[in-house]
C-alpha positions in Angstrom: 12.1 -0.4 -18.2 12.2 -2.7 -15.2 9.1 -3.7 -13.1 10.0 -4.9 -9.6 7.4 -7.0 -7.7 7.0 -9.7 -5.1 8.9 -8.9 -2.1 9.3 -10.3 1.5 6.3 -8.6 3.1 2.9 -10.1 3.8 1.6 -8.2 0.8 3.6 -10.3 -1.6 0.6 -11.8 -3.3 -1.1 -8.3 -3.7 2.2 -7.1 -5.3 2.0 -9.8 -8.0 -1.5 -8.9 -8.9 -0.5 -5.2 -9.2 2.5 -5.8 -11.2 0.5 -7.9 -13.7 -1.7 -4.8 -14.1 1.1 -2.4 -14.6 3.0 -4.6 -17.0 -0.2 -5.2 -19.0 -0.6 -1.3 -19.3 2.9 -0.7 -20.7 3.2 -0.2 -24.3 5.4 -3.0 -25.6 6.2 -0.9 -28.8 7.7 1.7 -26.5 9.2 -0.1 -23.6 11.5 -3.2 -23.3 10.0 -4.5 -20.1 12.4 -6.2 -17.8 10.4 -8.1 -15.1 12.3 -8.6 -11.8 10.8 -10.6 -9.0 11.7 -10.9 -5.4 10.8 -14.1 -3.6 9.3 -14.2 -0.1 12.8 -15.4 1.1 14.6 -12.4 -0.5 15.9 -14.1 -3.6 16.0 -11.9 -6.7 14.7 -13.3 -10.0 15.6 -11.9 -13.4 15.4 -13.6 -16.8 12.9 -16.3 -17.8 9.5 -15.7 -16.3 9.7 -14.4 -12.7 6.0 -13.7 -12.6 5.1 -17.2 -13.3 7.6 -18.6 -11.0 6.2 -16.4 -8.1 2.5 -16.9 -8.8 3.1 -20.6 -8.9 3.7 -20.5 -5.1 1.2 -17.8 -4.3 -1.8 -18.9 -2.0 -3.8 -16.0 -3.4 -3.4 -17.3 -6.9 -4.2 -20.8 -5.9 -7.5 -19.6 -4.3 -8.4 -18.0 -7.6 -7.6 -21.0 -9.7 -9.5 -23.3 -7.4 -6.3 -25.3 -6.9 -3.9 -25.9 -4.1 -0.2 -25.4 -3.7 2.0 -28.4 -4.2 4.9 -29.2 -1.8 7.4 -29.1 -4.7 8.1 -26.2 -7.0 8.6 -27.2 -10.6 9.5 -23.6 -11.8 13.1 -23.4 -10.7 12.7 -21.1 -7.7 15.5 -23.0 -6.0 17.9 -21.2 -8.3 16.9 -17.7 -7.0 20.1 -17.2 -5.3 22.0 -18.0 -8.5 19.8 -15.5 -10.4 20.2 -12.7 -7.7 23.5 -11.3 -9.4 21.7 -11.2 -12.8 18.9 -9.1 -11.2 21.4 -6.9 -9.4 23.4 -6.3 -12.5 20.3 -5.4 -14.5 19.7 -2.5 -12.0 23.2 -1.5 -11.1 24.9 -1.7 -14.5 22.6 0.9 -16.2 20.9 -1.7 -18.3 17.5 -0.2 -17.5 16.4 3.4 -17.8 13.8 3.5 -15.0 12.4 1.3 -12.4 8.7 0.8 -11.6 8.5 -0.6 -8.1 5.3 -2.4 -7.4 6.2 -3.6 -3.9 3.7 -3.3 -1.1 4.7 -3.1 2.5 8.0 -3.4 4.4 11.3 -3.9 2.2 9.6 -2.4 -0.7 7.3 0.6 0.1 9.3 1.7 3.2 12.3 3.4 1.8 14.6 0.4 1.7 14.3 -0.3 -2.0 14.2 3.3 -2.8 17.5 3.7 -1.0 19.0 1.1 -3.2 17.8 2.8 -6.4 19.2 6.2 -5.2 22.6 4.5 -4.7 22.2 3.2 -8.2 21.4 6.6 -9.4 18.3 5.4 -11.3 15.0 7.1 -11.8 12.1 5.2 -10.2 8.4 5.6 -9.8 7.1 6.9 -6.5 8.3 8.6 -3.3 11.8 8.9 -2.2 13.4 7.4 1.0 12.0 10.0 3.4 8.5 10.1 2.2 8.3 6.3 1.7 9.6 5.6 5.3 7.5 8.1 7.0 4.3 7.3 5.2 4.8 3.5 5.6 4.8 3.8 9.5 1.3 4.8 10.3 2.2 6.2 13.7 4.9 8.4 12.2 2.7 9.5 9.4 -0.1 10.4 11.9 2.4 12.5 13.9 3.5 14.4 10.9 0.0 14.9 9.6 -1.1 16.1 13.1 1.7 18.7 13.0 0.4 19.9 9.6 -3.1 20.5 11.1 -4.8 17.6 9.5 -7.7 16.1 11.4 -7.5 12.4 12.4 -9.4 10.2 14.6 -8.1 9.4 18.1 -5.3 6.8 18.2 -2.7 5.2 20.5 0.7 3.7 19.7 1.5 0.4 21.4 5.0 -1.2 21.1 5.2 -5.0 21.1 7.6 -4.8 24.3 4.9 -2.7 26.0 2.3 -5.3 25.2 4.5 -8.1 26.4 5.7 -6.5 29.6 2.6 -4.5 30.8 -0.5 -6.0 29.0 -2.9 -4.9 31.8 -1.6 -1.3 31.5 -1.9 -1.4 27.6 -5.5 -2.6 27.6 -6.5 -0.2 30.3 -5.1 2.7 28.3 -6.8 1.7 25.1 -10.2 1.2 27.0 -9.9 4.6 28.7 -8.7 6.7 25.8 -10.4 5.0 22.8 -13.1 2.7 23.9 -15.0 0.2 21.8 -15.2 -0.5 19.0 -11.5 0.1 18.0 -9.2 -1.0 15.3 -5.9 -2.7 15.9 -3.4 -2.9 13.2 0.4 -3.3 12.5 2.0 0.1 12.0 3.9 -1.0 8.9 1.6 -3.0 6.8 -1.2 -2.5 4.2 -3.9 -4.5 2.4 -5.6 -4.8 5.8 -3.1 -7.6 6.7 -3.1 -8.1 10.6 -6.0 -5.8 11.2 -8.8 -6.5 13.6 -12.0 -4.7 14.6 -12.4 -5.1 18.3 -15.9 -4.9 19.9 -14.9 -5.5 23.4 -12.4 -6.6 26.0 -12.6 -10.3 25.1 -11.4 -9.5 21.5 -8.6 -7.1 22.4 -5.9 -9.5 23.5 -6.2 -11.6 20.4 -6.1 -8.4 18.2 -3.1 -7.1 19.8 -1.3 -10.5 19.7 -2.0 -10.8 16.0 -0.8 -7.2 15.2 2.3 -7.8 17.3 3.0 -10.9 15.2 3.5 -8.7 12.1 5.2 -5.7 13.6 6.9 -4.3 16.8 4.8 -1.2 16.5 1.0 -1.3 16.7 -1.5 1.4 16.0 -4.9 1.3 17.8 -7.6 3.6 16.5 -11.0 4.6 17.8 -13.8 3.2 15.7 -16.0 5.7 13.9 -19.4 5.5 12.3 -18.3 6.8 9.0 -18.3 6.3 5.2 -14.9 5.2 3.8 -13.7 7.6 1.0 -10.5 7.3 -0.9 -8.8 9.7 -3.4 -5.7 9.3 -5.6 -3.0 11.8 -5.9 -0.6 12.3 -8.9 2.4 14.5 -9.3 5.7 15.7 -7.8 6.0 19.3 -6.5 2.6 20.3 -7.9 0.3 17.3 -7.2 -3.3 16.9 -8.3 -6.1 14.9 -6.7 -8.6 12.6 -8.4 -12.4 12.4 -7.9 -13.1 10.6 -4.6 -14.5 7.1 -4.4 -16.3 5.2 -1.7 -15.7 1.7 -0.4 -18.7 -0.3 0.9 -17.2 -3.4 2.2 -19.0 -6.9 2.0 -17.6 -7.8 5.4 -17.8 -5.8 8.7 -14.9 -3.7 7.6 -12.6 -3.7 4.4 -10.4 -6.5 5.5 -8.0 -8.6 3.3 -10.8 -11.0 2.3 -13.2 -8.3 1.4 -10.5 -6.6 -0.8 -9.1 -9.6 -2.6 -10.9 -12.9 -1.9 -14.6 -12.5 -1.3 -17.1 -11.1 -3.7 -19.5 -8.4 -2.7 -17.6 -5.4 -1.7 -18.8 -2.3 -3.7 -16.5 0.4 -5.0 -18.5 3.5 -5.9 -16.7 5.7 -8.3 -17.1 8.6 -8.0 -18.4 8.8 -4.5 -21.8 10.2 -4.0 -20.9 13.2 -1.9 -21.6 16.9 -2.2 -19.3 19.2 -4.1 -18.0 20.9 -0.9 -17.0 17.5 0.4 -15.2 16.7 -2.9 -13.2 20.0 -2.7 -12.3 19.4 1.0 -11.1 15.9 0.6 -9.0 16.8 -2.6 -7.5 19.8 -0.8 -6.5 17.8 2.3 -5.2 14.9 0.2 -2.7 17.3 -1.6 -1.9 18.9 1.7 -1.0 15.5 3.2 1.0 14.5 0.1 3.1 17.7 0.4 3.5 17.4 4.2 4.9 13.9 3.9 7.2 14.9 1.0 5.6 12.4 -1.3 6.2 12.0 -5.1 4.7 10.4 -8.1 1.7 8.7 -6.6 -0.3 8.0 -3.3 -3.8 6.9 -2.4 -5.1 8.7 0.6 -8.0 7.2 2.6 -10.5 9.2 4.7 -13.5 8.7 7.0 -16.6 10.9 6.6 -18.5 10.9 9.9 -22.0 10.1 9.4 -23.1 12.0 12.5 -21.6 15.4 11.9 -20.0 15.3 8.4 -16.5 15.8 9.8 -13.8 14.5 7.5 -10.8 12.5 9.1 -7.7 11.3 7.3 -7.1 7.7 7.9 -4.1 6.3 5.9 -1.6 7.2 3.2 -0.3 4.6 0.8 2.7 5.5 -1.3 2.6 2.4 -3.5 -1.1 1.7 -3.6 -2.7 -1.4 -5.1 -2.7 -1.5 -8.9 -4.9 -4.6 -9.4 -7.9 -4.6 -11.7 -10.2 -3.7 -8.7 -7.9 -1.3 -6.9 -9.1 2.3 -6.3 -5.9 4.2 -7.4 -6.2 3.4 -11.2 -10.1 3.3 -11.0 -10.3 6.8 -9.6 -7.9 8.2 -12.2 -9.8 6.5 -14.9 -13.0 8.3 -13.6 -10.9 11.4 -13.7 -10.1 11.2 -17.3 -6.8 9.4 -17.1 -7.1 5.8 -18.4 -4.6 3.3 -17.1 -2.1 3.3 -20.0 -1.9 7.1 -19.8 -1.6 6.9 -15.9 1.5 4.6 -16.1 3.0 6.9 -18.8 2.7 9.9 -16.4 4.1 8.1 -13.5 7.2 7.1 -15.5 7.5 10.7 -16.8 7.2 11.9 -13.2 10.0 9.6 -12.1 12.3 10.9 -14.8 11.3 14.5 -13.9 12.2 14.0 -10.3 15.4 12.3 -11.0 16.5 15.1 -13.4 15.3 17.8 -11.2 
């Protein structure tokens, strides 16, 4: 049983936290756990202690420990290229029975690693190449979900080249079609990396520049006066949805610091919403899961408009956070599936999908 973590995306640090939770939930009497880490530079680490090697260079873990990162790395990361064949052989030689990818963002959650594991003919936790790739790109996911008749807030797609060549045209289009406030985000990242809430024209340029730094595709969404609700989905062809939870961020919105650094954000599980809203959000979550051809797991985020009670799907995450404060495992725990049972179910679903 191999757990794959780290990666080259800007969600590298969150992946390390998630992987620690997953590894801690696996029964060591049942599984021989093979940790495989991927450095920010793309080196693969197997053998020794890949988790220690990667957390030693993580800014997020340095913040938690109250320390700072040193210029030199005493853990041997410079040997990552030598260790890459060892990691590759562990995956490709059949030395492991199943892979649990805990990779957030590009080059991990977007179908790339899933394609590698398909070529290796290995069962792995989570969605396949198609579902992973479509759900990772927020614009593509929104397009597919709209075709399925699922309500979403107004949004616009901007490419990096459009922003560089015709910036005035882009800002005019956003102001006319979406107005303020609006949210600007990279199309292919999560954990609120690169996201800005824009209150007016003076902030829009900086927000688009920031998002363009992370991705060539930028999604801009109309701001809503809404409650933020999330639901977890589990299954393959017959998925089920958890009870919903509510996020009450300590900052103006649920940004990276509110999620992982600052104290004060409140996660209300289960959410205090009427039964009909629970039924609607669960049904739409399952509908979206099927429409995107997902498998194993997903966390699906919604907005509940405070003015008229309308429910809008916001985002779909195919490898959601698995940290101690992450909604995906918390929602299943509140639904009667504790963390050890949850990882067992996910592994069983991976094997079922591979054999089916």
